[in-house]
mmCIF file of the protein (N, C-alpha, C, O) and its ligand, coordinates in Angstrom:
data_MODEL
# 
_entry.id   MODEL 
# 
loop_
_entity.id 
_entity.type 
_entity.pdbx_number_of_molecules 
1 polymer     1 
2 non-polymer 1 
# 
_entity_poly.entity_id                      1 
_entity_poly.type                           'polypeptide(L)' 
_entity_poly.nstd_linkage                   no 
_entity_poly.nstd_monomer                   no 
_entity_poly.pdbx_seq_one_letter_code       
;(UNK)(UNK)(UNK)(UNK)(UNK)(UNK)(UNK)(UNK)(UNK)(UNK)(UNK)(UNK)(UNK)(UNK)(UNK)(UNK)
(UNK)(UNK)(UNK)(UNK)(UNK)(UNK)(UNK)(UNK)(UNK)(UNK)(UNK)(UNK)(UNK)(UNK)(UNK)(UNK)
(UNK)(UNK)(UNK)(UNK)(UNK)(UNK)(UNK)(UNK)(UNK)(UNK)(UNK)(UNK)(UNK)(UNK)(UNK)(UNK)
(UNK)(UNK)(UNK)(UNK)(UNK)(UNK)(UNK)
;
_entity_poly.pdbx_seq_one_letter_code_can   XXXXXXXXXXXXXXXXXXXXXXXXXXXXXXXXXXXXXXXXXXXXXXXXXXXXXXX 
_entity_poly.pdbx_strand_id                 A 
# 
loop_
_entity_poly_seq.entity_id 
_entity_poly_seq.num 
_entity_poly_seq.mon_id 
_entity_poly_seq.hetero 
1 1  UNK n 
1 2  UNK n 
1 3  UNK n 
1 4  UNK n 
1 5  UNK n 
1 6  UNK n 
1 7  UNK n 
1 8  UNK n 
1 9  UNK n 
1 10 UNK n 
1 11 UNK n 
1 12 UNK n 
1 13 UNK n 
1 14 UNK n 
1 15 UNK n 
1 16 UNK n 
1 17 UNK n 
1 18 UNK n 
1 19 UNK n 
1 20 UNK n 
1 21 UNK n 
1 22 UNK n 
1 23 UNK n 
1 24 UNK n 
1 25 UNK n 
1 26 UNK n 
1 27 UNK n 
1 28 UNK n 
1 29 UNK n 
1 30 UNK n 
1 31 UNK n 
1 32 UNK n 
1 33 UNK n 
1 34 UNK n 
1 35 UNK n 
1 36 UNK n 
1 37 UNK n 
1 38 UNK n 
1 39 UNK n 
1 40 UNK n 
1 41 UNK n 
1 42 UNK n 
1 43 UNK n 
1 44 UNK n 
1 45 UNK n 
1 46 UNK n 
1 47 UNK n 
1 48 UNK n 
1 49 UNK n 
1 50 UNK n 
1 51 UNK n 
1 52 UNK n 
1 53 UNK n 
1 54 UNK n 
1 55 UNK n 
# 
loop_
_struct_asym.id 
_struct_asym.entity_id 
A 1 
B 2 
# 
loop_
_chem_comp.id 
_chem_comp.type 
_chem_comp.mon_nstd_flag 
UNK 'L-peptide linking' . 
ZN  non-polymer         . 
# 
_pdbx_entity_nonpoly.entity_id   2 
_pdbx_entity_nonpoly.name        ? 
_pdbx_entity_nonpoly.comp_id     ZN 
# 
_pdbx_nonpoly_scheme.asym_id         B 
_pdbx_nonpoly_scheme.entity_id       2 
_pdbx_nonpoly_scheme.mon_id          ZN 
_pdbx_nonpoly_scheme.ndb_seq_num     1 
_pdbx_nonpoly_scheme.pdb_seq_num     101 
_pdbx_nonpoly_scheme.auth_seq_num    101 
_pdbx_nonpoly_scheme.pdb_mon_id      ZN 
_pdbx_nonpoly_scheme.auth_mon_id     ZN 
_pdbx_nonpoly_scheme.pdb_strand_id   A 
_pdbx_nonpoly_scheme.pdb_ins_code    . 
# 
loop_
_atom_site.group_PDB 
_atom_site.id 
_atom_site.type_symbol 
_atom_site.label_atom_id 
_atom_site.label_alt_id 
_atom_site.label_comp_id 
_atom_site.label_asym_id 
_atom_site.label_entity_id 
_atom_site.label_seq_id 
_atom_site.pdbx_PDB_ins_code 
_atom_site.Cartn_x 
_atom_site.Cartn_y 
_atom_site.Cartn_z 
_atom_site.occupancy 
_atom_site.B_iso_or_equiv 
_atom_site.pdbx_formal_charge 
_atom_site.auth_seq_id 
_atom_site.auth_comp_id 
_atom_site.auth_asym_id 
_atom_site.auth_atom_id 
_atom_site.pdbx_PDB_model_num 
ATOM   1   N  N  . UNK A 1 1  ? 9.100  17.683 47.493 1.00 0.00 ? 1   UNK A N  1 
ATOM   2   C  CA . UNK A 1 1  ? 8.454  18.019 48.767 1.00 0.00 ? 1   UNK A CA 1 
ATOM   3   C  C  . UNK A 1 1  ? 8.013  16.732 49.460 1.00 0.00 ? 1   UNK A C  1 
ATOM   4   O  O  . UNK A 1 1  ? 7.259  15.944 48.889 1.00 0.00 ? 1   UNK A O  1 
ATOM   5   N  N  . UNK A 1 2  ? 8.469  16.524 50.655 1.00 0.00 ? 2   UNK A N  1 
ATOM   6   C  CA . UNK A 1 2  ? 8.121  15.305 51.360 1.00 0.00 ? 2   UNK A CA 1 
ATOM   7   C  C  . UNK A 1 2  ? 6.841  15.512 52.177 1.00 0.00 ? 2   UNK A C  1 
ATOM   8   O  O  . UNK A 1 2  ? 6.438  16.645 52.441 1.00 0.00 ? 2   UNK A O  1 
ATOM   9   N  N  . UNK A 1 3  ? 6.232  14.437 52.558 1.00 0.00 ? 3   UNK A N  1 
ATOM   10  C  CA . UNK A 1 3  ? 4.956  14.517 53.272 1.00 0.00 ? 3   UNK A CA 1 
ATOM   11  C  C  . UNK A 1 3  ? 5.030  15.337 54.560 1.00 0.00 ? 3   UNK A C  1 
ATOM   12  O  O  . UNK A 1 3  ? 4.168  16.185 54.789 1.00 0.00 ? 3   UNK A O  1 
ATOM   13  N  N  . UNK A 1 4  ? 6.030  15.108 55.399 1.00 0.00 ? 4   UNK A N  1 
ATOM   14  C  CA . UNK A 1 4  ? 6.098  15.933 56.619 1.00 0.00 ? 4   UNK A CA 1 
ATOM   15  C  C  . UNK A 1 4  ? 6.121  17.426 56.309 1.00 0.00 ? 4   UNK A C  1 
ATOM   16  O  O  . UNK A 1 4  ? 5.528  18.223 57.037 1.00 0.00 ? 4   UNK A O  1 
ATOM   17  N  N  . UNK A 1 5  ? 6.805  17.806 55.231 1.00 0.00 ? 5   UNK A N  1 
ATOM   18  C  CA . UNK A 1 5  ? 6.872  19.239 54.884 1.00 0.00 ? 5   UNK A CA 1 
ATOM   19  C  C  . UNK A 1 5  ? 5.486  19.796 54.560 1.00 0.00 ? 5   UNK A C  1 
ATOM   20  O  O  . UNK A 1 5  ? 5.168  20.935 54.901 1.00 0.00 ? 5   UNK A O  1 
ATOM   21  N  N  . UNK A 1 6  ? 4.670  18.980 53.900 1.00 0.00 ? 6   UNK A N  1 
ATOM   22  C  CA . UNK A 1 6  ? 3.333  19.446 53.550 1.00 0.00 ? 6   UNK A CA 1 
ATOM   23  C  C  . UNK A 1 6  ? 2.525  19.788 54.798 1.00 0.00 ? 6   UNK A C  1 
ATOM   24  O  O  . UNK A 1 6  ? 1.626  20.628 54.758 1.00 0.00 ? 6   UNK A O  1 
ATOM   25  N  N  . UNK A 1 7  ? 2.855  19.132 55.899 1.00 0.00 ? 7   UNK A N  1 
ATOM   26  C  CA . UNK A 1 7  ? 2.149  19.378 57.151 1.00 0.00 ? 7   UNK A CA 1 
ATOM   27  C  C  . UNK A 1 7  ? 2.899  20.330 58.061 1.00 0.00 ? 7   UNK A C  1 
ATOM   28  O  O  . UNK A 1 7  ? 2.515  20.552 59.209 1.00 0.00 ? 7   UNK A O  1 
ATOM   29  N  N  . UNK A 1 8  ? 3.988  20.896 57.521 1.00 0.00 ? 8   UNK A N  1 
ATOM   30  C  CA . UNK A 1 8  ? 4.712  21.908 58.284 1.00 0.00 ? 8   UNK A CA 1 
ATOM   31  C  C  . UNK A 1 8  ? 5.768  21.357 59.202 1.00 0.00 ? 8   UNK A C  1 
ATOM   32  O  O  . UNK A 1 8  ? 6.317  22.082 60.031 1.00 0.00 ? 8   UNK A O  1 
ATOM   33  N  N  . UNK A 1 9  ? 6.062  20.061 59.062 1.00 0.00 ? 9   UNK A N  1 
ATOM   34  C  CA . UNK A 1 9  ? 7.103  19.470 59.915 1.00 0.00 ? 9   UNK A CA 1 
ATOM   35  C  C  . UNK A 1 9  ? 8.422  19.398 59.150 1.00 0.00 ? 9   UNK A C  1 
ATOM   36  O  O  . UNK A 1 9  ? 8.805  18.356 58.620 1.00 0.00 ? 9   UNK A O  1 
ATOM   37  N  N  . UNK A 1 10 ? 9.087  20.522 59.114 1.00 0.00 ? 10  UNK A N  1 
ATOM   38  C  CA . UNK A 1 10 ? 10.370 20.573 58.424 1.00 0.00 ? 10  UNK A CA 1 
ATOM   39  C  C  . UNK A 1 10 ? 11.473 20.220 59.405 1.00 0.00 ? 10  UNK A C  1 
ATOM   40  O  O  . UNK A 1 10 ? 11.385 20.516 60.597 1.00 0.00 ? 10  UNK A O  1 
ATOM   41  N  N  . UNK A 1 11 ? 12.507 19.585 58.888 1.00 0.00 ? 11  UNK A N  1 
ATOM   42  C  CA . UNK A 1 11 ? 13.645 19.312 59.744 1.00 0.00 ? 11  UNK A CA 1 
ATOM   43  C  C  . UNK A 1 11 ? 14.912 19.543 58.934 1.00 0.00 ? 11  UNK A C  1 
ATOM   44  O  O  . UNK A 1 11 ? 14.974 19.212 57.750 1.00 0.00 ? 11  UNK A O  1 
ATOM   45  N  N  . UNK A 1 12 ? 15.899 20.102 59.568 1.00 0.00 ? 12  UNK A N  1 
ATOM   46  C  CA . UNK A 1 12 ? 17.112 20.464 58.843 1.00 0.00 ? 12  UNK A CA 1 
ATOM   47  C  C  . UNK A 1 12 ? 17.965 19.242 58.535 1.00 0.00 ? 12  UNK A C  1 
ATOM   48  O  O  . UNK A 1 12 ? 18.074 18.321 59.345 1.00 0.00 ? 12  UNK A O  1 
ATOM   49  N  N  . UNK A 1 13 ? 18.558 19.250 57.367 1.00 0.00 ? 13  UNK A N  1 
ATOM   50  C  CA . UNK A 1 13 ? 19.518 18.218 57.008 1.00 0.00 ? 13  UNK A CA 1 
ATOM   51  C  C  . UNK A 1 13 ? 20.798 18.442 57.801 1.00 0.00 ? 13  UNK A C  1 
ATOM   52  O  O  . UNK A 1 13 ? 21.362 19.537 57.792 1.00 0.00 ? 13  UNK A O  1 
ATOM   53  N  N  . UNK A 1 14 ? 21.244 17.412 58.477 1.00 0.00 ? 14  UNK A N  1 
ATOM   54  C  CA . UNK A 1 14 ? 22.405 17.566 59.371 1.00 0.00 ? 14  UNK A CA 1 
ATOM   55  C  C  . UNK A 1 14 ? 23.622 18.100 58.623 1.00 0.00 ? 14  UNK A C  1 
ATOM   56  O  O  . UNK A 1 14 ? 24.397 18.889 59.164 1.00 0.00 ? 14  UNK A O  1 
ATOM   57  N  N  . UNK A 1 15 ? 23.785 17.663 57.375 1.00 0.00 ? 15  UNK A N  1 
ATOM   58  C  CA . UNK A 1 15 ? 24.977 18.071 56.634 1.00 0.00 ? 15  UNK A CA 1 
ATOM   59  C  C  . UNK A 1 15 ? 24.910 19.536 56.202 1.00 0.00 ? 15  UNK A C  1 
ATOM   60  O  O  . UNK A 1 15 ? 25.914 20.108 55.780 1.00 0.00 ? 15  UNK A O  1 
ATOM   61  N  N  . UNK A 1 16 ? 23.726 20.139 56.308 1.00 0.00 ? 16  UNK A N  1 
ATOM   62  C  CA . UNK A 1 16 ? 23.603 21.534 55.848 1.00 0.00 ? 16  UNK A CA 1 
ATOM   63  C  C  . UNK A 1 16 ? 23.711 22.530 56.995 1.00 0.00 ? 16  UNK A C  1 
ATOM   64  O  O  . UNK A 1 16 ? 23.783 23.737 56.766 1.00 0.00 ? 16  UNK A O  1 
ATOM   65  N  N  . UNK A 1 17 ? 23.721 22.035 58.212 1.00 0.00 ? 17  UNK A N  1 
ATOM   66  C  CA . UNK A 1 17 ? 23.689 22.948 59.365 1.00 0.00 ? 17  UNK A CA 1 
ATOM   67  C  C  . UNK A 1 17 ? 25.010 23.690 59.512 1.00 0.00 ? 17  UNK A C  1 
ATOM   68  O  O  . UNK A 1 17 ? 26.088 23.097 59.463 1.00 0.00 ? 17  UNK A O  1 
ATOM   69  N  N  . UNK A 1 18 ? 24.901 24.993 59.693 1.00 0.00 ? 18  UNK A N  1 
ATOM   70  C  CA . UNK A 1 18 ? 26.077 25.815 59.902 1.00 0.00 ? 18  UNK A CA 1 
ATOM   71  C  C  . UNK A 1 18 ? 25.811 26.757 61.063 1.00 0.00 ? 18  UNK A C  1 
ATOM   72  O  O  . UNK A 1 18 ? 24.669 27.136 61.320 1.00 0.00 ? 18  UNK A O  1 
ATOM   73  N  N  . UNK A 1 19 ? 26.866 27.130 61.754 1.00 0.00 ? 19  UNK A N  1 
ATOM   74  C  CA . UNK A 1 19 ? 26.716 28.017 62.898 1.00 0.00 ? 19  UNK A CA 1 
ATOM   75  C  C  . UNK A 1 19 ? 26.846 29.468 62.438 1.00 0.00 ? 19  UNK A C  1 
ATOM   76  O  O  . UNK A 1 19 ? 27.733 29.809 61.655 1.00 0.00 ? 19  UNK A O  1 
ATOM   77  N  N  . UNK A 1 20 ? 25.959 30.301 62.930 1.00 0.00 ? 20  UNK A N  1 
ATOM   78  C  CA . UNK A 1 20 ? 25.987 31.730 62.647 1.00 0.00 ? 20  UNK A CA 1 
ATOM   79  C  C  . UNK A 1 20 ? 25.985 32.471 63.985 1.00 0.00 ? 20  UNK A C  1 
ATOM   80  O  O  . UNK A 1 20 ? 25.634 31.900 65.017 1.00 0.00 ? 20  UNK A O  1 
ATOM   81  N  N  . UNK A 1 21 ? 26.379 33.749 63.959 1.00 0.00 ? 21  UNK A N  1 
ATOM   82  C  CA . UNK A 1 21 ? 26.426 34.501 65.227 1.00 0.00 ? 21  UNK A CA 1 
ATOM   83  C  C  . UNK A 1 21 ? 25.090 34.469 65.975 1.00 0.00 ? 21  UNK A C  1 
ATOM   84  O  O  . UNK A 1 21 ? 25.077 34.473 67.206 1.00 0.00 ? 21  UNK A O  1 
ATOM   85  N  N  . UNK A 1 22 ? 23.971 34.438 65.252 1.00 0.00 ? 22  UNK A N  1 
ATOM   86  C  CA . UNK A 1 22 ? 22.670 34.508 65.906 1.00 0.00 ? 22  UNK A CA 1 
ATOM   87  C  C  . UNK A 1 22 ? 22.047 33.142 66.127 1.00 0.00 ? 22  UNK A C  1 
ATOM   88  O  O  . UNK A 1 22 ? 20.920 33.050 66.613 1.00 0.00 ? 22  UNK A O  1 
ATOM   89  N  N  . UNK A 1 23 ? 22.752 32.089 65.782 1.00 0.00 ? 23  UNK A N  1 
ATOM   90  C  CA . UNK A 1 23 ? 22.180 30.759 65.969 1.00 0.00 ? 23  UNK A CA 1 
ATOM   91  C  C  . UNK A 1 23 ? 22.653 29.823 64.890 1.00 0.00 ? 23  UNK A C  1 
ATOM   92  O  O  . UNK A 1 23 ? 23.759 29.961 64.367 1.00 0.00 ? 23  UNK A O  1 
ATOM   93  N  N  . UNK A 1 24 ? 21.796 28.854 64.556 1.00 0.00 ? 24  UNK A N  1 
ATOM   94  C  CA . UNK A 1 24 ? 22.157 27.889 63.529 1.00 0.00 ? 24  UNK A CA 1 
ATOM   95  C  C  . UNK A 1 24 ? 21.291 28.094 62.282 1.00 0.00 ? 24  UNK A C  1 
ATOM   96  O  O  . UNK A 1 24 ? 20.142 28.526 62.373 1.00 0.00 ? 24  UNK A O  1 
ATOM   97  N  N  . UNK A 1 25 ? 21.850 27.784 61.148 1.00 0.00 ? 25  UNK A N  1 
ATOM   98  C  CA . UNK A 1 25 ? 21.089 27.821 59.897 1.00 0.00 ? 25  UNK A CA 1 
ATOM   99  C  C  . UNK A 1 25 ? 21.244 26.476 59.208 1.00 0.00 ? 25  UNK A C  1 
ATOM   100 O  O  . UNK A 1 25 ? 22.207 25.749 59.452 1.00 0.00 ? 25  UNK A O  1 
ATOM   101 N  N  . UNK A 1 26 ? 20.299 26.156 58.356 1.00 0.00 ? 26  UNK A N  1 
ATOM   102 C  CA . UNK A 1 26 ? 20.381 24.902 57.622 1.00 0.00 ? 26  UNK A CA 1 
ATOM   103 C  C  . UNK A 1 26 ? 19.320 24.857 56.553 1.00 0.00 ? 26  UNK A C  1 
ATOM   104 O  O  . UNK A 1 26 ? 18.547 25.800 56.381 1.00 0.00 ? 26  UNK A O  1 
ATOM   105 N  N  . UNK A 1 27 ? 19.290 23.743 55.829 1.00 0.00 ? 27  UNK A N  1 
ATOM   106 C  CA . UNK A 1 27 ? 18.288 23.555 54.795 1.00 0.00 ? 27  UNK A CA 1 
ATOM   107 C  C  . UNK A 1 27 ? 17.414 22.362 55.159 1.00 0.00 ? 27  UNK A C  1 
ATOM   108 O  O  . UNK A 1 27 ? 17.905 21.346 55.651 1.00 0.00 ? 27  UNK A O  1 
ATOM   109 N  N  . UNK A 1 28 ? 16.133 22.495 54.914 1.00 0.00 ? 28  UNK A N  1 
ATOM   110 C  CA . UNK A 1 28 ? 15.210 21.407 55.220 1.00 0.00 ? 28  UNK A CA 1 
ATOM   111 C  C  . UNK A 1 28 ? 15.576 20.170 54.405 1.00 0.00 ? 28  UNK A C  1 
ATOM   112 O  O  . UNK A 1 28 ? 15.849 20.244 53.207 1.00 0.00 ? 28  UNK A O  1 
ATOM   113 N  N  . UNK A 1 29 ? 15.570 19.048 55.086 1.00 0.00 ? 29  UNK A N  1 
ATOM   114 C  CA . UNK A 1 29 ? 15.924 17.795 54.427 1.00 0.00 ? 29  UNK A CA 1 
ATOM   115 C  C  . UNK A 1 29 ? 14.901 17.408 53.360 1.00 0.00 ? 29  UNK A C  1 
ATOM   116 O  O  . UNK A 1 29 ? 15.254 16.808 52.344 1.00 0.00 ? 29  UNK A O  1 
ATOM   117 N  N  . UNK A 1 30 ? 13.651 17.749 53.589 1.00 0.00 ? 30  UNK A N  1 
ATOM   118 C  CA . UNK A 1 30 ? 12.595 17.327 52.669 1.00 0.00 ? 30  UNK A CA 1 
ATOM   119 C  C  . UNK A 1 30 ? 12.401 18.264 51.499 1.00 0.00 ? 30  UNK A C  1 
ATOM   120 O  O  . UNK A 1 30 ? 12.240 17.806 50.368 1.00 0.00 ? 30  UNK A O  1 
ATOM   121 N  N  . UNK A 1 31 ? 12.412 19.575 51.742 1.00 0.00 ? 31  UNK A N  1 
ATOM   122 C  CA . UNK A 1 31 ? 12.056 20.520 50.689 1.00 0.00 ? 31  UNK A CA 1 
ATOM   123 C  C  . UNK A 1 31 ? 13.177 21.480 50.345 1.00 0.00 ? 31  UNK A C  1 
ATOM   124 O  O  . UNK A 1 31 ? 13.055 22.239 49.383 1.00 0.00 ? 31  UNK A O  1 
ATOM   125 N  N  . UNK A 1 32 ? 14.265 21.472 51.100 1.00 0.00 ? 32  UNK A N  1 
ATOM   126 C  CA . UNK A 1 32 ? 15.407 22.288 50.753 1.00 0.00 ? 32  UNK A CA 1 
ATOM   127 C  C  . UNK A 1 32 ? 15.260 23.769 51.074 1.00 0.00 ? 32  UNK A C  1 
ATOM   128 O  O  . UNK A 1 32 ? 16.111 24.574 50.696 1.00 0.00 ? 32  UNK A O  1 
ATOM   129 N  N  . UNK A 1 33 ? 14.185 24.132 51.770 1.00 0.00 ? 33  UNK A N  1 
ATOM   130 C  CA . UNK A 1 33 ? 14.021 25.551 52.094 1.00 0.00 ? 33  UNK A CA 1 
ATOM   131 C  C  . UNK A 1 33 ? 14.900 25.894 53.286 1.00 0.00 ? 33  UNK A C  1 
ATOM   132 O  O  . UNK A 1 33 ? 15.179 25.053 54.140 1.00 0.00 ? 33  UNK A O  1 
ATOM   133 N  N  . UNK A 1 34 ? 15.339 27.176 53.322 1.00 0.00 ? 34  UNK A N  1 
ATOM   134 C  CA . UNK A 1 34 ? 16.239 27.588 54.405 1.00 0.00 ? 34  UNK A CA 1 
ATOM   135 C  C  . UNK A 1 34 ? 15.510 27.641 55.754 1.00 0.00 ? 34  UNK A C  1 
ATOM   136 O  O  . UNK A 1 34 ? 14.342 28.022 55.842 1.00 0.00 ? 34  UNK A O  1 
ATOM   137 N  N  . UNK A 1 35 ? 16.234 27.250 56.783 1.00 0.00 ? 35  UNK A N  1 
ATOM   138 C  CA . UNK A 1 35 ? 15.677 27.275 58.135 1.00 0.00 ? 35  UNK A CA 1 
ATOM   139 C  C  . UNK A 1 35 ? 16.709 27.920 59.043 1.00 0.00 ? 35  UNK A C  1 
ATOM   140 O  O  . UNK A 1 35 ? 17.898 27.957 58.726 1.00 0.00 ? 35  UNK A O  1 
ATOM   141 N  N  . UNK A 1 36 ? 16.243 28.427 60.172 1.00 0.00 ? 36  UNK A N  1 
ATOM   142 C  CA . UNK A 1 36 ? 17.207 28.859 61.172 1.00 0.00 ? 36  UNK A CA 1 
ATOM   143 C  C  . UNK A 1 36 ? 16.696 28.527 62.556 1.00 0.00 ? 36  UNK A C  1 
ATOM   144 O  O  . UNK A 1 36 ? 15.513 28.270 62.776 1.00 0.00 ? 36  UNK A O  1 
ATOM   145 N  N  . UNK A 1 37 ? 17.637 28.543 63.477 1.00 0.00 ? 37  UNK A N  1 
ATOM   146 C  CA . UNK A 1 37 ? 17.317 28.211 64.865 1.00 0.00 ? 37  UNK A CA 1 
ATOM   147 C  C  . UNK A 1 37 ? 18.043 29.209 65.749 1.00 0.00 ? 37  UNK A C  1 
ATOM   148 O  O  . UNK A 1 37 ? 19.267 29.157 65.862 1.00 0.00 ? 37  UNK A O  1 
ATOM   149 N  N  . UNK A 1 38 ? 17.317 30.105 66.367 1.00 0.00 ? 38  UNK A N  1 
ATOM   150 C  CA . UNK A 1 38 ? 17.947 31.015 67.321 1.00 0.00 ? 38  UNK A CA 1 
ATOM   151 C  C  . UNK A 1 38 ? 18.578 30.225 68.449 1.00 0.00 ? 38  UNK A C  1 
ATOM   152 O  O  . UNK A 1 38 ? 18.252 29.058 68.662 1.00 0.00 ? 38  UNK A O  1 
ATOM   153 N  N  . UNK A 1 39 ? 19.472 30.859 69.161 1.00 0.00 ? 39  UNK A N  1 
ATOM   154 C  CA . UNK A 1 39 ? 20.233 30.168 70.202 1.00 0.00 ? 39  UNK A CA 1 
ATOM   155 C  C  . UNK A 1 39 ? 19.433 29.211 71.053 1.00 0.00 ? 39  UNK A C  1 
ATOM   156 O  O  . UNK A 1 39 ? 19.839 28.066 71.251 1.00 0.00 ? 39  UNK A O  1 
ATOM   157 N  N  . UNK A 1 40 ? 18.278 29.672 71.568 1.00 0.00 ? 40  UNK A N  1 
ATOM   158 C  CA . UNK A 1 40 ? 17.515 28.816 72.483 1.00 0.00 ? 40  UNK A CA 1 
ATOM   159 C  C  . UNK A 1 40 ? 16.096 28.570 71.943 1.00 0.00 ? 40  UNK A C  1 
ATOM   160 O  O  . UNK A 1 40 ? 15.184 28.236 72.699 1.00 0.00 ? 40  UNK A O  1 
ATOM   161 N  N  . UNK A 1 41 ? 15.931 28.738 70.645 1.00 0.00 ? 41  UNK A N  1 
ATOM   162 C  CA . UNK A 1 41 ? 14.604 28.599 70.063 1.00 0.00 ? 41  UNK A CA 1 
ATOM   163 C  C  . UNK A 1 41 ? 14.439 27.322 69.284 1.00 0.00 ? 41  UNK A C  1 
ATOM   164 O  O  . UNK A 1 41 ? 15.226 26.384 69.415 1.00 0.00 ? 41  UNK A O  1 
ATOM   165 N  N  . UNK A 1 42 ? 13.391 27.298 68.460 1.00 0.00 ? 42  UNK A N  1 
ATOM   166 C  CA . UNK A 1 42 ? 13.100 26.120 67.650 1.00 0.00 ? 42  UNK A CA 1 
ATOM   167 C  C  . UNK A 1 42 ? 13.489 26.387 66.203 1.00 0.00 ? 42  UNK A C  1 
ATOM   168 O  O  . UNK A 1 42 ? 13.583 27.532 65.761 1.00 0.00 ? 42  UNK A O  1 
ATOM   169 N  N  . UNK A 1 43 ? 13.711 25.305 65.488 1.00 0.00 ? 43  UNK A N  1 
ATOM   170 C  CA . UNK A 1 43 ? 13.946 25.410 64.052 1.00 0.00 ? 43  UNK A CA 1 
ATOM   171 C  C  . UNK A 1 43 ? 12.681 25.947 63.386 1.00 0.00 ? 43  UNK A C  1 
ATOM   172 O  O  . UNK A 1 43 ? 11.570 25.513 63.691 1.00 0.00 ? 43  UNK A O  1 
ATOM   173 N  N  . UNK A 1 44 ? 12.871 26.903 62.463 1.00 0.00 ? 44  UNK A N  1 
ATOM   174 C  CA . UNK A 1 44 ? 11.741 27.450 61.716 1.00 0.00 ? 44  UNK A CA 1 
ATOM   175 C  C  . UNK A 1 44 ? 12.207 27.835 60.328 1.00 0.00 ? 44  UNK A C  1 
ATOM   176 O  O  . UNK A 1 44 ? 13.378 28.151 60.117 1.00 0.00 ? 44  UNK A O  1 
ATOM   177 N  N  . UNK A 1 45 ? 11.285 27.805 59.391 1.00 0.00 ? 45  UNK A N  1 
ATOM   178 C  CA . UNK A 1 45 ? 11.631 28.222 58.028 1.00 0.00 ? 45  UNK A CA 1 
ATOM   179 C  C  . UNK A 1 45 ? 11.920 29.716 58.014 1.00 0.00 ? 45  UNK A C  1 
ATOM   180 O  O  . UNK A 1 45 ? 11.334 30.481 58.780 1.00 0.00 ? 45  UNK A O  1 
ATOM   181 N  N  . UNK A 1 46 ? 12.810 30.112 57.153 1.00 0.00 ? 46  UNK A N  1 
ATOM   182 C  CA . UNK A 1 46 ? 13.046 31.536 56.944 1.00 0.00 ? 46  UNK A CA 1 
ATOM   183 C  C  . UNK A 1 46 ? 12.715 31.872 55.500 1.00 0.00 ? 46  UNK A C  1 
ATOM   184 O  O  . UNK A 1 46 ? 12.943 31.065 54.599 1.00 0.00 ? 46  UNK A O  1 
ATOM   185 N  N  . UNK A 1 47 ? 12.190 33.035 55.289 1.00 0.00 ? 47  UNK A N  1 
ATOM   186 C  CA . UNK A 1 47 ? 11.938 33.477 53.920 1.00 0.00 ? 47  UNK A CA 1 
ATOM   187 C  C  . UNK A 1 47 ? 13.205 34.124 53.384 1.00 0.00 ? 47  UNK A C  1 
ATOM   188 O  O  . UNK A 1 47 ? 13.734 35.053 53.995 1.00 0.00 ? 47  UNK A O  1 
ATOM   189 N  N  . UNK A 1 48 ? 13.692 33.644 52.256 1.00 0.00 ? 48  UNK A N  1 
ATOM   190 C  CA . UNK A 1 48 ? 14.881 34.259 51.678 1.00 0.00 ? 48  UNK A CA 1 
ATOM   191 C  C  . UNK A 1 48 ? 14.623 35.715 51.336 1.00 0.00 ? 48  UNK A C  1 
ATOM   192 O  O  . UNK A 1 48 ? 13.588 36.060 50.767 1.00 0.00 ? 48  UNK A O  1 
ATOM   193 N  N  . UNK A 1 49 ? 15.565 36.550 51.685 1.00 0.00 ? 49  UNK A N  1 
ATOM   194 C  CA . UNK A 1 49 ? 15.384 37.986 51.454 1.00 0.00 ? 49  UNK A CA 1 
ATOM   195 C  C  . UNK A 1 49 ? 15.438 38.331 49.973 1.00 0.00 ? 49  UNK A C  1 
ATOM   196 O  O  . UNK A 1 49 ? 14.916 39.358 49.539 1.00 0.00 ? 49  UNK A O  1 
ATOM   197 N  N  . UNK A 1 50 ? 16.078 37.459 49.209 1.00 0.00 ? 50  UNK A N  1 
ATOM   198 C  CA . UNK A 1 50 ? 16.218 37.767 47.781 1.00 0.00 ? 50  UNK A CA 1 
ATOM   199 C  C  . UNK A 1 50 ? 15.148 37.048 46.945 1.00 0.00 ? 50  UNK A C  1 
ATOM   200 O  O  . UNK A 1 50 ? 15.322 36.808 45.750 1.00 0.00 ? 50  UNK A O  1 
ATOM   201 N  N  . UNK A 1 51 ? 14.045 36.718 47.612 1.00 0.00 ? 51  UNK A N  1 
ATOM   202 C  CA . UNK A 1 51 ? 12.944 36.064 46.921 1.00 0.00 ? 51  UNK A CA 1 
ATOM   203 C  C  . UNK A 1 51 ? 12.449 36.935 45.780 1.00 0.00 ? 51  UNK A C  1 
ATOM   204 O  O  . UNK A 1 51 ? 12.216 38.127 45.980 1.00 0.00 ? 51  UNK A O  1 
ATOM   205 N  N  . UNK A 1 52 ? 12.284 36.382 44.604 1.00 0.00 ? 52  UNK A N  1 
ATOM   206 C  CA . UNK A 1 52 ? 11.822 37.210 43.481 1.00 0.00 ? 52  UNK A CA 1 
ATOM   207 C  C  . UNK A 1 52 ? 10.399 37.723 43.707 1.00 0.00 ? 52  UNK A C  1 
ATOM   208 O  O  . UNK A 1 52 ? 9.548  37.020 44.252 1.00 0.00 ? 52  UNK A O  1 
ATOM   209 N  N  . UNK A 1 53 ? 10.171 38.915 43.292 1.00 0.00 ? 53  UNK A N  1 
ATOM   210 C  CA . UNK A 1 53 ? 8.847  39.521 43.444 1.00 0.00 ? 53  UNK A CA 1 
ATOM   211 C  C  . UNK A 1 53 ? 8.030  39.270 42.181 1.00 0.00 ? 53  UNK A C  1 
ATOM   212 O  O  . UNK A 1 53 ? 8.450  39.598 41.071 1.00 0.00 ? 53  UNK A O  1 
ATOM   213 N  N  . UNK A 1 54 ? 6.868  38.689 42.376 1.00 0.00 ? 54  UNK A N  1 
ATOM   214 C  CA . UNK A 1 54 ? 6.025  38.401 41.224 1.00 0.00 ? 54  UNK A CA 1 
ATOM   215 C  C  . UNK A 1 54 ? 5.111  39.571 40.946 1.00 0.00 ? 54  UNK A C  1 
ATOM   216 O  O  . UNK A 1 54 ? 4.544  40.160 41.866 1.00 0.00 ? 54  UNK A O  1 
ATOM   217 N  N  . UNK A 1 55 ? 4.971  39.901 39.704 1.00 0.00 ? 55  UNK A N  1 
ATOM   218 C  CA . UNK A 1 55 ? 4.124  41.025 39.346 1.00 0.00 ? 55  UNK A CA 1 
ATOM   219 C  C  . UNK A 1 55 ? 2.934  40.538 38.517 1.00 0.00 ? 55  UNK A C  1 
ATOM   220 O  O  . UNK A 1 55 ? 2.093  41.341 38.113 1.00 0.00 ? 55  UNK A O  1 
HETATM 221 ZN ZN . ZN  B 2 .  ? 10.627 21.046 54.466 1.00 0.00 2 101 ZN  A ZN 1 
# 
């Protein structure tokens, strides 16, 4: 986890960016978490849908 990530400043790794019908997706360069960017929006983290549920 890089320092910018701790403060919420995630940025996508250029090599991970891929185009999707609804926008762009990528992985954060610092922490590797998935991000997406709607067509005219900002990059934001996405929660993986297959996140394990802790009991
Ligand atoms: Zn990050």
